[in-house]
PABAMI-762480 format. One record per atom (N, C-alpha, C): z, y, x. Coordinates in steps of 0.1 Angstrom, whole numbers, padded with zeros to 4 digits, always signed. Each point is the difference from the previous one (the first is absolute). Layout:
ZYX...
END
This chain:
-0329-1247+0543-0009+0018-0004-0004-0003-0014+0006+0008-0011-0006+0002-0012-0014+0006+0000-0006-0007-0009-0018+0001-0003+0002+0014-0012-0010+0005-0001-0001+0010-0009-0001-0005-0016-0004-0013+0000+0003-0008-0011+0013-0003-0006+0007-0005+0011+0015+0000-0002+0008+0012-0002-0002+0010+0006+0005+0015-0005-0004+0003-0015-0014-0002-0005-0003+0003-0011+0008-0007-0011-0003-0014+0004+0008-0006-0007+0017-0005-0005+0007+0009+0009+0013+0003+0000-0002+0014-0006-0004+0007+0002-0003+0016-0010-0001-0003-0013-0009-0009-0003-0001-0002-0015+0014-0006-0007+0008-0012+0006+0009-0002-0002+0013+0010-0003-0001+0006+0010+0008+0012-0002-0001+0010-0012-0012+0001-0003-0003+0007-0007+0001-0006-0016-0001-0011+0000+0003-0008-0009+0012+0000-0006+0008-0003+0011+0017+0000-0004+0004+0015-0005-0008+0010+0006+0004+0013-0005-0002+0003-0016-0012-0009-0001-0004+0006-0015+0009-0007-0009+0006-0017+0003+0003-0007-0005+0014+0008-0007+0008+0004+0014+0011+0012-0003-0001+0009-0009-0011+0008+0001-0001+0010-0008-0003-0004-0015-0006-0014-0003-0004-0002-0012+0015-0003-0005+0009-0008+0007+0012-0006-0003+0012+0012-0008-0004+0012+0010+0006+0013-0002-0005+0004-0013-0011+0002-0003-0009+0007-0013+0011-0011-0010-0002-0016+0000+0005-0004-0010+0013+0001-0001+0009+0001+0011+0016+0004-0001+0000+0016-0009-0008+0007+0002+0001+0014-0005-0004+0001-0012-0009-0012-0003-0005+0000-0015+0012-0006-0012+0004-0010+0010+0009-0008-0010+0017+0007+0001+0003+0008+0008+0011+0009-0001-0002+0011-0012-0008+0004-0004-0003+0007-0014+0002-0005-0011+0014+0002-0013+0004-0003-0011-0008+0011-0010-0004-0013-0010-0008+0009-0013+0015-0003-0013-0002+0012-0007+0010-0003-0008-0008-0002-0015+0006-0008-0008+0013-0006+0001+0002-0011+0014+0007-0002+0003+0003-0010+0010+0006-0012+0000+0004-0001-0013+0001-0012-0009-0007+0004-0016-0010-0009-0003-0007+0007-0012+0009-0009-0013+0007-0006-0001+0005-0007-0009+0013+0005-0008+0005+0001-0008+0013+0009-0002+0010-0003+0007+0007+0017+0000+0012+0000+0014+0006+0009-0004+0005+0004-0015+0011+0011-0001+0011+0000+0005+0008+0008+0004+0012+0004+0004+0001-0008+0014-0007-0001+0010+0002-0008+0011+0013+0003+0010+0002-0014+0009+0012+0005+0007-0004-0011+0009+0003+0004+0015-0005-0005+0011+0014-0008+0013-0004-0007+0006+0012-0005+0006-0007-0007+0013+0008-0004+0011-0006-0008+0010+0007-0013+0005-0009-0009+0002+0003-0015+0003+0009+0000+0015+0005-0008+0004+0004+0001+0015-0012-0004+0009-0010-0003-0003-0010+0000+0007-0011+0014+0001+0009+0011-0008-0008+0010+0006-0010+0001-0017-0003-0009-0008-0014+0004-0006+0007+0005-0012-0007+0007-0010+0002+0008-0011+0002-0010-0016+0010+0003-0004-0001-0006-0016+0001+0010-0011-0007-0003-0012+0001+0012-0011+0002-0007-0012+0007+0010-0009+0000-0009-0010-0002+0011-0013+0000+0001-0010-0004+0009-0013+0008-0007-0013-0002+0014-0009+0002-0010-0015-0008-0010-0004-0014+0000+0007-0005-0012-0003+0005-0014+0004+0009+0004+0013+0008-0011+0004-0002-0012+0011-0017-0002+0002-0004-0006+0011+0002+0006+0010+0005-0007+0012+0007+0003+0012-0015+0002+0009-0004+0007+0007-0012+0002+0010+0006+0002+0015-0012-0004+0004+0002-0001+0018-0009+0008+0005+0003+0006+0014-0007+0009+0008+0005+0000+0015-0012-0001+0007+0005+0001+0016+0001+0012+0004-0009+0012-0003+0001+0011+0002+0003+0011-0010+0001-0003-0013+0007+0008-0013-0013+0009-0004-0011-0002+0002-0013+0001-0004-0008-0010-0010-0001-0013+0010-0006-0007-0009+0011-0010-0007+0000-0005-0013+0008-0010-0005-0008-0011-0008+0008-0009+0002-0004-0013-0005+0010-0004-0011+0000-0009-0010+0009-0005-0009+0007-0014+0004+0014+0001+0000+0005-0012+0008-0002-0012-0010-0002+0000-0013+0001-0009-0010+0014-0002-0001+0009+0011-0001+0016-0004-0001+0003+0015-0009+0013-0005-0008+0002+0011-0007+0016+0000+0001+0006+0015-0003+0014+0004+0002+0007-0012-0004-0003-0004-0014+0010-0012-0005-0003-0010-0001+0006-0012-0003-0003-0012-0006-0006-0001-0013-0005-0011-0005-0007+0001-0012+0015+0001-0011+0008-0008+0002+0016-0002-0005+0005+0012-0003-0001+0005+0013+0010+0016+0001-0009+0011-0011-0015+0000+0002-0006+0007-0003+0000-0002-0019+0002-0014-0002-0002-0002-0017+0015+0005-0004+0009-0001+0009+0014+0003-0002+0001+0014-0003-0004+0011+0009+0000+0014+0000-0007+0002-0016-0012-0003-0003-0007+0003-0011+0006-0002-0010+0004-0010-0003+0012+0000-0012+0009+0012-0005+0004+0006+0010+0011+0010-0003-0007+0015+0002-0011+0000+0004-0006+0012+0006-0018-0001+0001-0005+0012-0006-0013+0003-0004-0007+0001+0014+0003+0008+0007-0008+0004+0011+0009-0002+0014-0008-0001+0010+0006-0002+0014-0009+0011+0008+0006+0008+0007-0005+0013+0005+0005+0002+0013-0008+0004+0007+0002+0009+0013+0014-0008+0010-0005-0006+0005+0008-0008+0012+0000+0006+0011+0012-0002+0006+0004+0009+0014+0006-0010+0008-0007-0003+0013+0007-0015+0007+0006+0010+0014+0013-0003+0000+0007+0006+0010+0004-0009+0011-0002-0004+0013+0004-0008+0006+0016+0002+0008+0010-0007-0002+0014+0003+0003+0004-0014+0009+0001+0005+0011+0006-0014+0009-0011-0009+0000+0003-0015-0004-0011-0009+0001-0004-0004-0012-0002+0010-0007-0003-0003-0016-0006+0012-0006-0008-0004-0008-0009+0011-0007+0005+0004-0014+0004+0011-0005+0004+0002-0012-0011+0005-0008-0001-0002-0014-0010+0003-0008+0007+0005-0011-0002+0015+0000+0004+0008-0012-0013+0000-0012+0006-0002-0013-0014-0002-0006+0007+0009-0017-0008+0003-0006+0005+0009-0014-0007-0009-0010+0009-0004-0010-0003-0009-0016+0001+0012-0009-0009-0002-0008+0000+0012-0011-0001-0007-0013+0002+0005-0012-0001-0005-0012-0004+0015-0008+0008+0012+0002-0001+0011-0006+0002+0013+0015+0000+0012-0006+0004+0010+0010+0017-0003+0001+0009+0001-0013+0010-0001+0001+0007-0018+0004-0008-0009+0003+0001-0011+0001-0007-0006+0012+0005+0003+0011-0010-0001+0013+0013-0002+0011-0004-0008+0012+0009-0004+0009-0008-0003+0014+0013+0002+0010-0008-0005+0012+0010-0013+0005-0008-0006+0006+0006-0013+0004-0003-0002+0014+0008-0012+0007+0001+0000+0014-0002-0017+0003-0012-0002+0006-0001-0017+0005-0001+0001+0019+0002-0014+0003-0003+0002+0016-0003-0016+0003-0007+0003+0009-0008-0010+0009-0002-0001+0016+0001-0014+0006+0002+0004+0013-0014+0000+0005-0008-0006-0010-0016-0002+0007-0010+0016-0005-0005+0008+0007-0006+0011-0004-0010+0000-0009-0007-0014-0005-0007-0001-0012+0011-0005-0012+0010-0002+0001+0008-0008-0013-0001-0014+0000+0002-0003-0012+0002+0009-0013+0015+0006+0002+0005+0013-0010+0009+0004+0004+0010-0010-0015+0014-0001+0006+0008-0005-0010+0012+0004-0002+0010-0006-0004+0013+0004+0001+0001+0016-0008-0005+0002-0011-0001+0013-0007+0011+0000-0006+0000+0017-0004+0012+0002-0011-0006+0017-0001+0009+0001-0011-0006+0017-0004+0010+0010+0009-0006+0011+0007+0009+0008+0007+0008+0011-0006-0011+0006-0007+0002+0011-0011-0005+0002-0009+0006+0003-0012-0007+0000-0015+0002+0012-0006-0013+0005-0008+0001+0010-0004+0009+0002-0014+0000-0010-0002+0011+0004-0016+0012+0000+0004+0005-0006+0011+0013+0002+0007+0003+0014+0004-0010+0007+0007+0002+0011+0006-0005+0012-0008-0008-0003-0008-0007+0011-0011-0011+0010+0008-0006-0009+0011-0012+0006+0006-0010-0006-0004-0013+0010-0008-0011-0007-0006-0009-0003+0012-0008-0013-0005-0009-0003+0013+0005-0003+0013+0009-0010+0003+0007-0003+0010-0011-0011+0006-0011+0008+0009-0010-0007+0000-0003+0005+0017-0009-0005+0006-0005+0005+0016+0009+0003+0012+0003-0013+0004+0012+0000+0006-0002+0001+0016+0005+0008+0009+0002-0003+0019+0009+0001+0004+0004-0010+0006+0013-0001+0011-0003+0007+0009+0007+0007+0008-0002+0008+0009+0016+0000+0008-0002-0003+0015+0013+0004+0009+0003+0014+0002+0010+0005+0003+0005+0013+0004-0002+0000+0014-0007+0005+0008+0002-0004+0017+0010+0007+0006+0007+0010-0009+0011+0005+0009+0014-0007-0004+0001-0003-0016+0013-0007-0003+0000-0015-0002-0012-0005+0004-0005-0015-0002+0004-0007-0014+0000+0010-0011+0001-0003-0014-0012-0006-0004+0001-0006-0011-0012-0007-0008-0002+0006-0011-0011+0005-0004+0001+0009-0015-0013-0002-0007+0001-0001-0014-0012-0004-0005-0002+0011-0010-0015+0005+0000-0007+0011-0007-0008-0005-0010+0002+0007-0011-0007-0010-0012+0000+0014-0012-0011-0005-0010+0001+0009-0009-0014+0005-0006-0002+0006-0009-0013+0008-0008+0002+0010-0008+0002-0008-0014-0002+0013-0013+0015+0003+0000+0010-0007+0007+0014+0003-0001+0003+0006+0010-0008+0006+0008+0003+0007+0014+0001-0009+0011-0004+0003+0012+0004-0008+0010+0014+0000+0004+0006-0012+0003+0014-0002+0005-0002-0006+0014+0015+0002+0007+0004-0010+0008+0014-0005-0001+0001-0014+0006+0016-0007-0001+0002-0006+0011+0012-0001+0004+0002-0006+0013+0003-0017-0002-0006-0007+0010+0001-0012-0002+0009-0007+0006+0006-0010+0003+0008-0006+0009-0008-0006+0014+0008-0004+0010-0008-0002+0013-0008-0012-0004+0000-0007-0009-0006-0014+0000-0013+0000-0008-0001+0016-0006-0013+0007-0008+0001-0015-0014+0007-0006-0003+0001-0005-0012+0009+0002-0015+0006+0010+0004+0008+0008-0010+0003+0012+0004+0006+0009-0012+0001+0012+0005+0016+0004+0005-0001+0011+0011+0014+0001+0009+0010+0002-0013+0012-0003+0005+0014+0002-0006-0001+0018-0006+0002+0004-0011+0000+0012-0004-0014+0005-0003-0012-0004+0002-0012+0010+0000-0002+0006-0009-0002+0011+0004-0004+0011-0008-0016+0001-0002-0005+0002-0013-0015+0004-0001-0002+0016+0001-0010+0003+0011-0002+0010+0000-0013+0005+0000-0004+0016-0009-0011+0002-0002-0008+0007+0014-0012-0005+0003-0005+0003+0011-0012+0008-0003-0009+0001-0011-0014+0004+0000-0004-0002-0014-0011+0010-0006-0003-0002-0011+0008+0004-0013-0010+0003-0009+0007+0004-0012+0002-0010-0015+0006-0004-0008+0004-0007-0010-0012+0002-0009-0010-0009+0001-0016+0000-0007+0002-0010-0016-0006+0011-0010+0003-0002-0014-0015+0004-0005-0005-0003-0014-0007+0004-0003-0003+0016-0008+0014+0004+0004+0002+0016-0003+0006+0008+0015+0001-0009+0007+0008+0007+0011-0010-0006+0014-0010+0009+0005-0010-0003+0007-0009-0010+0000-0006-0001-0014-0008-0012-0005-0015-0003+0013-0003+0009+0008-0007-0002+0007+0001-0006+0015+0016+0000+0000+0007-0009+0011-0005+0010+0013-0001+0010-0001-0005+0008+0015+0016+0002+0007+0008-0001-0007+0017+0002+0009+0007-0015-0002-0009-0008-0007+0006-0016+0002-0005-0010+0015+0009+0000+0006-0003-0006+0014+0005-0017-0003-0009-0010+0003+0004-0012+0002-0007-0007+0014+0005-0010+0002-0006-0012+0013+0003+0008+0012+0011+0004+0000+0010+0007+0011+0000-0011+0016-0008+0010+0012-0001-0008+0010+0008+0010+0011+0009-0002+0006+0007+0005+0013-0010-0004+0011+0001+0014+0008-0008-0004+0015+0011+0010+0010+0003-0005+0009+0010+0009+0013-0014+0002+0011+0005+0013+0002-0011+0009+0011+0009+0011+0006+0001+0000+0013+0002+0012+0009+0012+0008-0009+0013-0007-0004+0010+0005-0003-0001+0006-0017-0010-0005-0008-0001+0001-0015-0002-0010-0003+0005-0003-0018-0004-0009-0006-0010+0005-0009-0009-0008-0002-0011+0004-0008-0004-0009-0016+0004+0005-0009+0000-0006-0013-0014-0001-0009-0007-0008+0003-0012-0002-0007+0002-0008-0011-0007+0008-0010+0000-0004-0013-0017+0000-0012+0000-0004-0010-0012+0000-0005+0005+0012-0013-0009+0006-0005+0000+0007-0015-0012+0001-0007+0002+0004-0010-0010-0002-0012+0001-0009-0006-0012-0005-0009-0004-0012-0005-0006-0009+0009+0004-0015-0003-0003-0009+0012-0014-0003-0003-0004+0000-0015-0012-0004-0004-0011+0010+0001+0000+0012+0005-0010+0007-0002+0002+0009+0013-0010+0012+0002-0003+0005+0014+0016+0011+0002+0008+0002-0009+0009+0011+0003+0012-0006+0008-0002-0017+0000+0008-0007+0011-0002+0007+0018+0009+0002+0004+0001+0003+0012+0011-0001+0012-0002+0001+0014+0009-0004+0008+0005+0013+0005+0014+0000-0002+0005+0014+0005+0013-0003+0011+0006+0009+0005+0011+0000+0011+0009+0009-0002+0014-0001+0006+0011+0010+0001+0005-0006+0015+0010+0009+0002+0008-0005+0013+0010+0007+0003+0010-0007+0007+0016+0004+0000+0007-0006+0014+0008+0008+0003+0006-0004+0016+0007-0013+0001+0004-0003-0012+0011-0011-0003-0006-0011-0012+0000-0008-0001-0002-0012-0010+0005+0005-0014+0012+0008+0004+0005+0007-0014-0005+0011-0008-0010+0005+0006-0008+0012-0002+0009+0014+0001-0008+0008-0009-0006+0001-0009-0015+0002+0006-0008-0010-0007-0014+0001+0007-0010+0009-0008-0003+0009+0008-0008+0014-0005-0014-0002+0005-0007+0007-0009-0014+0000+0005-0003+0012+0009-0013+0002+0005-0007+0005+0006+0005+0019-0002+0001+0002-0009+0009+0014-0001+0014+0003-0008+0007-0013+0007+0013+0001-0002+0004-0003-0014-0009-0004-0009+0009-0001-0011+0004-0019-0003+0009+0000-0009+0005-0012+0000-0009-0011-0007+0002-0010+0006-0007-0013-0011+0006-0004-0009+0013+0002+0000+0009-0004-0013-0004+0009-0012-0007+0012+0004-0004+0008-0009-0015-0005-0008-0008-0010+0009-0012-0004-0005-0011+0010+0012+0006+0007+0012-0010+0005+0006-0004-0013+0015-0013+0003+0004-0003-0010+0011-0016+0007+0007+0000-0007+0009-0011+0008+0004-0011-0014+0004-0012+0004-0005-0010-0009-0001-0006-0007+0010-0001-0013+0002-0007-0008+0012-0016-0004-0002-0003-0004-0013-0010-0006-0002-0002-0003-0018-0011+0008+0000-0002+0000-0017-0014-0004-0005-0005+0004-0010-0013-0003-0004-0001+0009-0016-0015+0000-0001-0002+0011-0012-0010-0009-0008+0000+0006-0013-0004-0008-0008-0016-0003+0006-0005-0010-0007-0014-0003+0003-0004-0007+0013+0015-0002+0011-0002-0005+0014-0004-0014-0003-0006-0007+0007-0003-0013+0003+0011-0011+0001+0008+0007+0009+0016-0006+0004+0010+0010-0006+0006-0005-0009+0009+0008-0005+0014-0003-0002+0011+0010-0002+0012-0005+0000+0008-0009+0007-0003+0008+0016+0010-0010+0007+0013+0006-0001+0007-0014+0005+0014+0003-0002+0006-0014+0007+0015+0001-0005+0011-0009+0004-0004-0008+0012+0003+0009+0011-0003-0005+0015+0012-0008+0003-0004-0011+0007+0008-0006+0010+0006+0007+0011+0004-0009+0007+0008+0006+0016-0010+0006+0007+0002+0010+0006-0009+0005+0013+0000-0008+0010-0011-0003+0005+0000-0010+0011-0005+0008+0015+0005-0006+0010-0003+0010+0011-0011-0011+0012-0009+0002+0001-0009-0009+0010-0002+0011+0009+0003-0006+0015-0007+0007+0012+0003+0017-0004+0008+0002-0004+0007+0019-0002-0006+0002-0008-0006-0007-0011-0009+0008-0008+0008-0005-0018+0002+0006-0007+0006-0002-0012-0011-0002-0014+0001-0014-0006-0007-0002-0008+0006-0001-0018-0010+0004-0007+0012+0000-0015-0009-0009-0006+0010-0008-0007-0010-0010-0010+0005+0003-0017-0009+0001-0007+0006+0002-0016-0011-0007-0005+0001-0001-0015-0012-0005-0008-0006+0012-0008-0011-0003-0005-0009+0011-0006-0012-0009-0013-0003+0011-0007-0007-0007-0009-0016+0004+0006-0008-0009-0007-0017+0001+0004-0005+0003-0016-0009+0010+0004-0007+0007-0015-0010-0016-0006+0001-0002-0011-0008-0009-0006+0005-0013+0006+0013-0004+0004+0002-0012+0003+0011-0003-0011+0003-0016+0002+0011-0004-0014+0012+0010+0001+0004+0005-0010+0012+0009-0001+0013-0005+0007+0005+0010+0009+0015-0003+0005-0001-0011+0009-0010-0007+0005-0001-0008+0014+0010+0006+0010-0005+0010+0005+0005+0010+0009+0001-0011+0016-0014-0002+0006+0000-0006+0013+0007+0008+0010+0001-0004+0011+0008+0003+0012-0007+0008+0011+0000+0015+0000-0001+0009+0011+0006+0001+0008-0005+0005+0011+0006+0008+0014-0004+0010+0004+0009+0012+0003-0006+0010+0008+0010+0004+0012-0009+0012+0009+0008-0001+0011+0011+0016-0007+0014+0000+0006+0005+0013+0000+0001+0004+0010-0002+0014-0002+0003+0010+0015+0010+0009-0007+0007+0007+0015+0011+0009-0002-0002+0014+0002+0002+0007-0004-0005+0019+0006+0014+0003+0009-0003+0012+0006+0007+0001+0009+0017+0009-0003+0000-0004-0016+0013+0005-0004+0007-0015-0007-0008-0012+0004+0003-0013-0003+0001-0003-0017-0010+0006-0005-0003-0005-0010-0014-0008-0003+0002-0013-0010-0012-0008+0003-0014+0002-0011-0013+0000+0008-0008+0003-0008-0011-0009+0000-0012-0002-0006-0010-0011+0003-0013+0010-0004-0011-0008+0009-0014+0005-0003-0002+0011-0010-0009+0010+0004-0004+0006-0011+0008+0006-0010+0011+0001+0003+0013+0008-0005+0004-0009-0008-0001-0011-0001+0006-0011-0009-0005+0000-0012-0016+0006-0002-0006+0000-0011-0007-0008-0002-0001-0013-0004-0010-0011+0000+0005-0009+0005-0004-0015-0003+0005-0008+0008-0010-0005+0008-0001-0002+0012-0007-0003+0012-0009-0016-0005-0014-0001+0003-0006-0010+0000+0004-0012+0013+0004+0008+0011-0002-0008+0010+0008+0006+0010+0004-0006+0013+0007+0002+0011+0003-0007+0009-0002+0004+0016+0002-0009+0010+0014+0002+0007+0007-0012+0001+0014-0001+0007+0000+0005+0011+0013+0009+0002+0003+0005+0013-0008+0010+0005-0004+0008-0009-0013+0010+0005-0002+0013-0009-0002+0008+0007+0000+0014-0008-0011+0001-0010-0010-0012+0003-0013+0004-0012+0003-0003-0018+0014-0003+0002+0004+0000-0017+0004+0014-0004-0002+0011+0011+0005+0012-0006-0016+0002-0008-0010-0005+0005-0013+0005-0005-0008-0010-0008+0010-0011-0004-0005-0009-0007-0007+0002-0013-0011-0007-0008-0007+0005-0010+0010-0002-0013+0000+0007-0009+0008+0003-0016-0009-0003-0007+0006-0009-0009-0008-0002-0015+0007+0011-0010-0006+0009-0002+0008+0016-0007-0007-0005-0016-0012-0005+0000-0009+0000-0013-0004-0009-0004+0002-0007-0014-0005-0017-0003-0018+0005+0004-0006-0009+0008-0014-0002+0005-0008+0000-0013
END
């Protein structure tokens, strides 16, 4: 028979257990929220891929390889895309190494990367690695602007057509966004491959100097029978830079904006933008859209007011879809969010930094 003291003691233990669970839940809730930038160091032109254990890797023009278990909190692996020897070899011939894209093909990871001296002297190379953390080796030039006549042969993305199984390389900026067919191994162009203009106009000082119709940093996303072509327009160094989108039923296009106008003519629907004076400004060059627990997240780089110029750390925002299948972001995509919460509707109402504090 239990005494009153025994019952009270058990009740206290039960209450303590409930409180402990409650506190643990609160901690989990607090730690599940992320704050932008999710990686405060330079991370321009990011790309993302998964390791066999399900964890994430990321790299950018900064070339450091990052790691995350949940896609929202990142740490530096201490590794880089290339060995010191390969990096030195590349820099003998090329001034800049930009905008990597990592694509998993079979049991290896392919790295597509931009090498640049000038607009007309730019190329995309391909490397490979069996290890998701590299280093990427055995590289060679895949397409060279001096051979093709395509200015700004930069910003590659490899994508597989889910209908035909073919591999394609999308790339480009001031010389328009193009696509070209890859061989099945992804390491060379397909025999007889033809360069096809997919989006954007040819930008020069005299033709569209604002770059409002020049697209770059293209990334493709497949959803509900549509191919979405995300890109960035404007000047990467200021608030005019913005993320835009068009869509098509097939990977061959034509990609159209929400009003039915062709991206080839410089039209696109804005997804995320900033205004002059915004604390976070110039969001752009997004990476692959990542789906977690049924929610889509768009990673991108962004400038921070009064920070070191052109650092462009890593940001993430949730991407929503309206009833007509068009993507949009919180607050109509006007202003970059300061925070969000994974897999919840709260990111619709997350706070936005719209002006410099």
